[in-house]
N, C-alpha and C positions, 0 to 999 in steps of 0.2 A: 879654634883660630879662624875658621871660615866665617862664622856668624858674627864674630865680634871684631875682626880685623879686616878681612877681605870684603865682606858684604857691604859694609858702610861705604867703602871706597867705590865699589862697583855701582852702587845705587846713586852715585853722584852723576852718572852719565845716562844717556838715552838707553832704554831697556833693550831695544832691538840691536843697537850697535854693540852693547855689552854682550848680548847673546852670541853674536858672530865672533867677537873678540875672544871670548872664553872657548868657543868651539875651535877656533884657529889655534889657540895656545895648546889645547888638549891634543889636537891632531899632531902638532909639532913635537911636543914632549913625548908622545907615545912612540914616535919613531926613533927616539934616542935609545942607545944600548941600555939594557937592564930595566928601563922604566916600566915596560909592561909587567914584568915580574914583580916589581916593587908595588905597582898599583894593585895588582891582584893580592899581594900579601897584606896591604893596608886596608883594602876595601871589600874583599870577598869573604863570604862566610858560608861554609858548606856543612851540611848535616843530612843524614839519610831521611829524617822526617820532613825536610824541606822539599824533597822530590815529589812532584805532583804529576799525575796523568790526567789530562783534561782534553776532551774531544779527540782522543787518540794520539795526542802529542805528550811527550815526556819533558817536563820543565824541571831544570835543576833547582829552581826555587820559584815561588809564585809572585815575585816582585818584578813588575815590568815597567819599562819606560813608555809612557803614553805617546800617542801620535802627536805631532806638532813640534816636538823638540828637534828631532832628526828627520826633517822633511825629505831629504834627498839621499838617505842611506849613507851618510858620510862618517858616522861615528859608531857604527855597530860594534866593532872590535873594542873600541875604547869603553863603551858602556858595559860590555861584558867584563872588562877589567875592573870596573867600578862596582861590580857585584850584582848586576841585574840578571834575572833569570831569563828574560826575553826582552826584545825591543820591537816596538811598533813604528815603522817608518811611514812617512806621508803626513798629511793627506797628499797623494799624488793624483794628477789628472793626465789624460792622454797626451795633451800638448802642454808645453811649458807655459806658465803665465806668471806675471809679475805680482799679482795680488792687488790689494787696495792701496790707496795713497798713504804715505807716511805723514805723521807718526801714526802707528797702528798697534802699538803694544805699550801698555801703561801699568805701572805698579800701584797697588793700593796697600801701602806699607802698614797702615793702621789695622788692616784686615787680613794681612798676609795673603793677599789675593792679586790677581792679574785681570786686566780687561784687554782682550785682543780683538782686532778686526782684520786679521792678516789676509783673509780671502784666498786661501789655497795657493799661496805663492810657492812654486816648486819648479824644478827643471824638467818635469815630465816623467811618465812611467818608464820610458825606455832608458833614461839616464840612471834612474834608481836601480833598475834591474841589472844594468851593466856593472854598477858599483858593487852590488851584492854578490856578484859572481867571483869577486876577488877577496871576499871576507875570509879571514883566517880562523876565527873562533867558531865553535860549534853552537853558539847561542841561537835559540829559536828567534825567527824574525817574522813579524806580521806585516802585511801590506794593507795600509789604510787607503781606500780608493774613493774618488769622487768624480764629479763632472766639471768640465770647464765652465767658466762663468758665462761665456757667450753661447753655450749649448742650451737650447730651449728644453724645458722639462719633458716635452713629448718625445724628444730624442735622447734623453738622459741615459736610457738603457744602453745605447750604443757606446757611450763613454765608459760606463762601468764594465761592459764586456771587453772593450779594448784594453782597459787597464788590467783586467783579469788575465787576458792572454799575454800581455807584456810581462807580467810579474809571475806567472804561474810557475816557471822553473826556478825562480829566485827566492820565493818566500815559503814559509811553512803554513801560514794561514792567512785568510783575508778578513778585512773589516769593511763593511759597506757604510760609508758616512753619508747619511741623508739628514744629519742633525746639526750641522754647523750653522750658526746664525749669520755668518758673514758672506755667504753667497746668496744673492737675491733669489727668492723662490725655492731654495733647496729644501727647506723644511716641509714644503708642500708634498714632497715625495714620501713623507712619513704617513700620509693619509692611507687608509686601508687599501683602496683599489690600486693606486700606482705602486705602493710598496709591495703588495702581493705579487703583482706582475714582475716587478724588478727582481725580487728574490727568487721567484720560481724560474725565471729565465737564467739567472746566474747559476742557480743550483743545477739546472738542466745541463748547462755547459760544463759545470764542475763534475757532475757524475758521468759525463761522457769521456772524461780524461782517464788515462791509465791508473793514476793515483789521485783521487779526489782530495782536495784540501778543505779543512774546516773553514766555514764562512760564519763570521759573527756580524751582527747588526749593532751599530752604535746609535743610541737614542738620546734625545734631549731630556733634560730634567723637567722641562716645562709642560709635559704631556699630562692630561687629566686622567682620571681612573678609567674612564671609558676607552680612551686611546691606548692606555697600557693593557687593558683587556684585549684590544685588537692586536697589539704587539704579540702577546702570548699566543693568540690563535694563529697569527701569521707565521711566527717562528715554528710552531708545531706543524702547521700545514705545509710549509715550504721545505722542511727537512734540513734547514741550516743548523749549524752547531750550537749557537747561543747568542747572548746579548752582552754588549758592553754598556754599562750604566754608570755614569752618564757623561755626555758632552758638557760644554759650558752652558750657563744660563743667561737669559736676557733679563732676568729679574735683578732688582737692586735693593731689596728689602733688608733691613737690619744691619746696614753697614755702619762702621765707625768713622769711615772717611767722610768729611763734610759733604753735604749734598751738593753744594755749589761746585766742588771739585769734581765730583762724579758726573754732574751734568755737563761740565766743561769737557770732560773726556769724550762723552757722547756714546754712540752705538758700539756694540761689541759683545762678545761672550765673556762672562765673568767666571773665573775659576779660582781654586784655592779654598781656604777655610770657609768663606761664605757659602760655598756649595756643599760642604761636608754633610750636614744633617739631611738636606733634601735628597742628595744622591743616595745616601744610606736608606732613606725611606723608600725610594724607587726600587732599590735592590731588594729590600724586604718584601715589598708588594709583589714584585715579579716572581720571587722564589716561592712565596706562599700561594699565589694565584695559579702558578704552573705546577705546583706540587713538586718542585725541583726537577721538572721534566727536561731541563736543559741547563747548562752552566751559565752563570752570570759573572762577568768580570767587573769588579768594582773599581771605580775611579771617580775622584772628586773630593778634594780636601784631605788627602792622606799626607800628613806631615809628621806623624809621631806613631809610636806603637799603639797607643790607645785609639787613634783614628783607624788604624789597620784592624785591630781586634773588633772594633765596632762593626766594620763592614763584614768581617768574617762571621760574626754572630748573626748578622742580617742574612747571610747565606752566600756571600760571594765566594767563588771557587779560586779565583786569581785576583790580582790587584795591579793597579797601575798608578804611577806618580808622574807629575810634571811640575806644577807650581810648587809643591812641597819640596821638590828637588832643588828648585831655585832658591828657596828661602833657607833650607836646612843644609844644603851642600852635599858633597860627594860621598859622605859617610852614611847617607840615609838608607840606602838599600841594605847595607850591612846591619844597621840598627834594627830595621824591620825584620830581617831574617832572624836575628838573635832573639827578638821578642816572640816570634812564632815558635821557635824551638823551646823557649822557656815556658810557653803556655801549652806545649804539646802534651 
């Protein structure tokens, strides 16, 4: 019903407005009596073989909601009821920021993709932390952290440390986002020297805490093999938990959407099915090059069981969805979980 009745109606309107509308409706109905139990009955699927232990954390199932959907930690309990094994909130920054000018979210329906240039719009790390303290479900939550747009790269470390401190008591793991294409200069932090310093300082703060949290690095799909080799060495050397591969791409090759339409949309990160193959190849390379020395969380173009199994074969330990969730609807996590059980 979702794909053939609701989706065509929703796609008549601006993508970002629809996102906020759907989130508002979900929050409202979730508060109604019996609705949480009904959602869990319809959309969750549990099985002993789905339980995964990664980086010292126990996941009820390996299907997570990627960062970007629930930036301000407003839908964590709702997503647990829709069958997700974990939710990654953010990207959050130390101070609130409005992000880039609208419109900034665009659908590529012919490609089952999205282009976004949101620009880390969020209410700030403190607001997200406060909301997480009131969550009722026991779902694992990751905190995806970044720097404010007006913070120069030479002071970026301060922003990441501030976000870490603000979220430390509220999340189960952290994700360092230096790979979004929508904050000017951010991807420069993926270079070997600044990234090494950033991760070492974060990990030093982390290990000084009573209970250190796993830290993952989220990387771009546009890195060359030499840069990926550096990533492997940096992750091993810094002692962080692992890698999330991948963020959105700035590439536009192989699209079915007319070139003129894509050019009119302009800059932004491309996600969804056009990213599927490339993100899988990055996962495969990281796992082989590192000899599985650390877990890789696979994200990019997962919209069906076959997409998921492709990434598992490449070596991914956990998985995340976002664009596929938009196109496939609320039953996606359940379908993916059932596929994993059938292939166990």
